[in-house]
C-alpha positions in Angstrom: -36.5 -68.2 53.9 -38.2 -67.9 50.6 -39.0 -64.4 49.2 -42.4 -63.9 47.5 -43.5 -61.3 45.1 -46.8 -59.5 45.5 -48.6 -61.5 42.8 -47.4 -64.8 44.5 -49.6 -64.5 47.6 -51.6 -67.6 46.8 -48.4 -69.6 46.2 -47.0 -68.5 49.5 -50.1 -69.6 51.4 -50.1 -73.1 49.6 -46.4 -73.6 50.3 -46.7 -72.7 53.9 -49.6 -75.3 54.0 -47.2 -77.9 52.5 -44.5 -77.1 55.0 -47.0 -77.6 57.8 -48.1 -81.0 56.3 -44.5 -82.2 56.1 -44.0 -81.6 59.8 -44.7 -84.8 61.9 -45.5 -82.7 65.0 -49.2 -81.7 65.0 -51.3 -80.1 67.8 -51.6 -83.4 69.4 -47.9 -84.3 69.3 -46.3 -86.7 66.7 -48.8 -87.6 64.0 -48.7 -89.3 60.6 -47.7 -87.3 57.6 -50.5 -87.0 55.0 -48.4 -87.7 51.9 -51.5 -87.8 49.7 -52.5 -84.3 50.8 -49.0 -83.0 50.2 -48.9 -84.4 46.7 -52.3 -82.9 45.9 -51.3 -79.5 47.3 -48.0 -79.6 45.4 -49.8 -80.3 42.1 -52.0 -77.3 43.0 -48.9 -75.1 43.5 -47.5 -76.1 40.1 -50.7 -75.4 38.3 -51.0 -72.0 40.0 -47.4 -71.2 39.1 -48.0 -72.2 35.5 -51.1 -70.0 35.3 -49.5 -67.0 37.0 -46.2 -67.0 35.1 -47.9 -67.6 31.8 -49.8 -64.3 32.2 -47.2 -62.0 33.6 -47.3 -58.3 32.4 -44.1 -56.3 31.7 -43.9 -54.8 35.3 -44.3 -58.2 36.9 -41.5 -59.6 34.7 -39.4 -56.7 35.9 -40.0 -57.8 39.5 -39.1 -61.4 38.7 -35.9 -60.2 36.9 -35.0 -58.3 40.2 -36.0 -61.2 42.5 -33.7 -61.5 45.5 -33.3 -65.3 45.1 -32.6 -65.2 41.4 -29.3 -66.9 40.5 -26.5 -64.4 39.9 -23.4 -64.4 37.6 -21.2 -65.9 40.3 -23.5 -68.9 40.6 -23.6 -69.5 36.8 -19.8 -69.2 36.6 -19.2 -71.8 39.2 -21.8 -74.2 37.8 -21.1 -73.8 34.0 -17.3 -73.4 33.8 -14.4 -75.3 35.1 -10.9 -74.2 36.1 -12.0 -70.6 36.4 -9.1 -68.2 37.0 -10.2 -64.8 38.5 -8.4 -61.8 37.1 -8.5 -58.3 38.7 -7.7 -54.7 38.1 -7.7 -52.2 35.2 -4.0 -51.3 35.6 -5.0 -47.6 36.0 -7.0 -47.1 39.2 -8.1 -50.3 40.9 -10.4 -53.3 40.9 -14.2 -53.2 40.6 -16.0 -55.8 42.6 -19.3 -55.4 40.7 -17.8 -57.4 37.8 -16.2 -60.8 38.0 -13.9 -61.6 35.1 -11.4 -64.4 34.2 -10.7 -67.3 32.0 -12.2 -70.8 32.3 -13.2 -73.9 30.3 -16.5 -74.9 28.9 -16.7 -78.2 26.9 -12.9 -78.3 27.2 -12.5 -75.0 25.3 -11.0 -71.8 26.8 -13.3 -68.8 27.1 -13.1 -65.4 28.8 -16.0 -65.0 31.3 -17.3 -61.6 32.4 -20.2 -61.4 34.8 -21.9 -58.4 36.4 -22.5 -59.5 40.0 -25.2 -57.9 42.3 -24.3 -59.9 45.4 -26.4 -62.4 47.4 -26.9 -60.7 50.8 -26.7 -57.1 52.1 -23.0 -57.2 52.8 -22.0 -58.7 49.4 -24.5 -56.3 47.7 -22.8 -53.3 49.2 -19.3 -54.7 48.3 -20.5 -55.4 44.7 -22.2 -52.0 44.5 -25.5 -53.7 43.6 -24.0 -54.7 40.2 -23.4 -51.1 39.1 -20.0 -50.9 37.5 -17.6 -48.0 37.8 -15.1 -46.9 35.0 -12.4 -49.2 36.4 -14.7 -52.2 35.9 -15.2 -51.4 32.2 -11.5 -50.8 31.7 -10.8 -54.2 33.3 -13.2 -55.8 30.9 -11.7 -54.0 28.0 -8.2 -55.1 29.0 -9.3 -58.7 29.2 -11.3 -58.7 26.0 -8.3 -57.4 24.1 -6.2 -60.1 25.7 -8.8 -62.8 24.6 -8.9 -61.3 21.1 -5.1 -61.5 20.9 -5.2 -65.2 21.7 -8.5 -65.9 19.8 -10.4 -66.9 22.9 -14.3 -66.4 22.7 -15.9 -64.1 25.2 -19.0 -64.9 27.3 -20.7 -62.1 29.3 -23.4 -62.4 31.9 -25.5 -59.2 32.1 -27.3 -58.3 35.4 -27.2 -54.6 36.3 -29.7 -51.7 36.9 -27.2 -49.5 35.1 -23.7 -48.0 35.3 -22.9 -46.3 38.6 -23.8 -42.6 38.4 -21.8 -41.4 41.4 -19.6 -38.3 41.4 -16.3 -40.3 41.6 -17.3 -42.5 38.6 -18.1 -39.4 36.5 -14.8 -37.8 37.5 -12.9 -40.9 36.4 -14.6 -40.9 33.0 -17.7 -43.1 33.2 -19.1 -42.1 29.9 -15.9 -42.7 27.9 -15.3 -46.0 29.7 -18.8 -47.2 28.6 -18.2 -46.0 25.0 -14.8 -47.6 24.8 -16.3 -50.9 26.1 -18.9 -50.9 23.4 -16.2 -50.1 20.8 -14.1 -53.0 22.1 -17.0 -55.5 22.0 -17.9 -54.4 18.4 -14.3 -54.7 17.2 -13.5 -58.2 18.5 -12.5 -60.8 15.9 -13.6 -63.6 18.2 -17.2 -64.7 18.9 -18.8 -62.9 21.9 -22.0 -64.2 23.5 -24.0 -62.1 26.0 -26.6 -63.6 28.3 -29.0 -61.3 30.2 -29.7 -63.3 33.3 -31.7 -60.7 35.2 -31.9 -56.9 34.7 -30.1 -55.4 31.7 -30.2 -51.7 32.3 -29.1 -48.8 30.2 -25.5 -48.3 28.9 -24.2 -50.3 31.9 -25.6 -53.4 30.2 -25.0 -52.6 26.5 -21.3 -51.9 27.2 -20.9 -55.6 27.6 -23.8 -56.8 25.4 -22.7 -55.6 22.0 -22.2 -59.2 20.9 -22.6 -61.6 18.0 -25.4 -63.3 20.1 -27.5 -61.7 22.7 -29.5 -64.2 24.7 -32.1 -63.5 27.4 -33.6 -65.7 30.1 -37.4 -65.8 29.8 -38.1 -63.6 32.7 -35.2 -61.1 32.3 -35.5 -57.5 31.0 -33.4 -55.3 28.8 -34.0 -51.6 28.4 -32.5 -48.2 28.0 -33.9 -47.1 31.4 -35.8 -48.6 34.3 -39.6 -48.4 34.2 -39.6 -46.2 37.3 -37.2 -43.8 35.7 -39.1 -43.8 32.5 -42.4 -43.0 34.4 -40.7 -40.3 36.3 -39.5 -38.5 33.1 -42.6 -39.0 31.0 -45.5 -38.7 33.5 -43.6 -37.2 36.6 -45.1 -40.2 38.4 -43.1 -43.3 39.4 -46.3 -45.2 40.2 -47.0 -45.4 36.5 -44.3 -48.1 36.1 -46.7 -50.6 34.6 -47.5 -48.3 31.7 -43.9 -47.4 31.2 -42.9 -51.1 31.2 -45.5 -52.0 28.7 -44.6 -49.1 26.4 -40.8 -49.8 26.6 -41.0 -53.4 25.2 -38.4 -54.6 27.7 -39.3 -58.2 27.9 -37.5 -61.0 26.1 -40.6 -61.8 23.9 -40.9 -58.2 22.8 -37.2 -57.8 22.1 -37.0 -61.1 20.1 -39.8 -59.7 17.8 -37.9 -56.5 17.3 -34.7 -58.4 16.5 -32.8 -56.8 19.4 -32.0 -60.2 20.8 -31.4 -63.6 19.2 -32.7 -66.2 21.6 -34.9 -66.8 24.6 -33.9 -69.4 27.2 -37.0 -70.9 28.9 -37.0 -70.8 32.7 -38.4 -73.4 35.1 -42.0 -73.0 36.3 -42.0 -70.1 38.6 -38.8 -68.5 37.5 -35.1 -69.4 37.5 -34.9 -69.0 41.3 -37.1 -72.0 41.8 -34.8 -74.4 40.1 -31.3 -72.9 39.7 -29.7 -76.3 38.8 -32.0 -76.8 35.7 -31.6 -73.2 34.5 -27.8 -73.5 34.8 -27.7 -76.7 32.8 -30.0 -75.2 30.1 -27.8 -72.2 29.9 -24.7 -74.3 29.5 -26.2 -76.2 26.6 -27.2 -72.8 24.9 -23.7 -71.4 25.3 -22.0 -74.6 23.8 -24.5 -74.6 20.9 -23.9 -70.9 20.1 -20.1 -71.3 20.3 -20.2 -74.3 17.9 -22.2 -72.2 15.4 -19.1 -70.0 15.0 -16.5 -72.8 14.7 -16.1 -72.4 10.9 -16.0 -68.6 10.9 -12.8 -66.8 10.3 -11.9 -63.5 12.0 -13.5 -61.3 9.3 -16.7 -63.3 9.2 -17.1 -63.1 13.0 -16.6 -59.3 12.8 -18.9 -59.1 9.8 -21.6 -61.1 11.6 -21.7 -58.8 14.6 -21.7 -55.7 12.5 -24.4 -56.8 10.2 -26.5 -58.0 13.2 -26.5 -54.5 14.7 -27.1 -52.7 11.4 -30.1 -54.9 10.8 -31.9 -53.9 14.0 -34.8 -51.7 13.1 -34.4 -52.2 9.3 -36.5 -54.1 6.9 -33.8 -56.2 5.2 -30.7 -54.8 6.9 -27.2 -54.1 5.6 -25.2 -56.8 4.0 -21.4 -56.8 4.1 -19.7 -58.7 1.2 -17.3 -61.4 2.4 -14.3 -59.9 0.6 -14.6 -56.7 2.6 -14.1 -54.5 -0.5 -17.6 -53.7 -1.5 -18.6 -51.7 1.5 -22.0 -51.8 3.1 -25.0 -52.1 0.8 -28.6 -51.8 1.9 -30.8 -54.5 0.5 -34.4 -53.4 -0.2 -37.2 -55.7 -1.5 -39.0 -54.9 -4.8 -42.2 -53.9 -3.0 -40.2 -51.5 -0.8 -38.5 -50.0 -3.8 -41.9 -49.3 -5.5 -43.3 -47.7 -2.2 -40.1 -45.5 -1.8 -40.4 -44.5 -5.5 -44.0 -43.4 -5.1 -43.3 -41.6 -1.8 -40.5 -39.6 -3.4 -42.4 -38.8 -6.6 -45.9 -38.4 -5.1 -46.3 -34.8 -6.3 -45.4 -35.8 -9.8 -48.0 -38.5 -9.9 -50.6 -36.3 -8.3 -50.0 -33.7 -11.0 -50.0 -36.4 -13.7 -53.3 -37.7 -12.4 -54.8 -34.3 -12.5 -53.7 -33.6 -16.1 -55.1 -37.0 -17.2 -58.4 -36.3 -15.4 -58.7 -32.9 -16.9 -57.9 -34.3 -20.3 -60.6 -37.0 -20.0 -63.2 -34.4 -18.9 -62.4 -32.1 -21.9 -62.6 -35.1 -24.3 -66.0 -36.1 -22.9 -67.3 -32.5 -23.2 -66.2 -32.2 -26.8 
């Protein structure tokens, strides 16, 4: 049974009509299937989907990112990688089912795969804790990332979580430090790491595994410091203002690419990834292979430098630049126009005073 979002009511009615047309059993018993009508209606559905999905607002994209039928990390791991070997446990407390981790092959190359998994039905969602990782989950990822770094194996992460688990037990076991250590581990790797946000990338729970050389988003996924409902509750004390919050937060792939927070957007099939999971998995595989190849000629220091520079550039005009010999330290590159602006900004009182003196001098000269 298909699940439809609120703005897909017209699509639902048309698809139900197609299902009725495909059935050979009419009100008068067995009847001929009207293939022409089916084809016409299907074309109408495709046009409607194009129109609707081309004009989604930020809140509607949030709903698509959370869609029940959207492919999860487990699906992508099975489709994209071969010889996947599941590894479990953090060697301190236990195993966290909300994250799937292990080694596998892509294009005959070994990679470490980490995927935040929400689950497919009610039972699996409860078992997976709805994709909300606990401290032992982050510690498991840290353990495996360090292992991959030791053997120079690239890391691929699939991000899909509303956030880290905020329960009492998680806090008692050091949730905040586990997230911080995971971010530190991601940033310190000397192997390429690529993160793909496949659904919902929420808060520190997402960035703990998305501090990567390349951050890629599916077209209808979201990535933000807090959920739109949470933001609306804090700012306006009204969760119903989720649309305003979503628009203000710039959480869509298009907005984040403009801001330089992410590096690439992967287009989804018409109507979202859940409408053609085979195509999106193939597209995703091609993107991963392409990005891994882009780091083939990088040495350890260059991989580390690339990641560091990428994050230092976010929110900057030109960004920081690290010399390849690692001896010069970080230097901030500023354009000539920016230098002039900064100079005038710092010395504005001097130039105002100078302007006044010149003006007074001219007036006195004219009077004399």
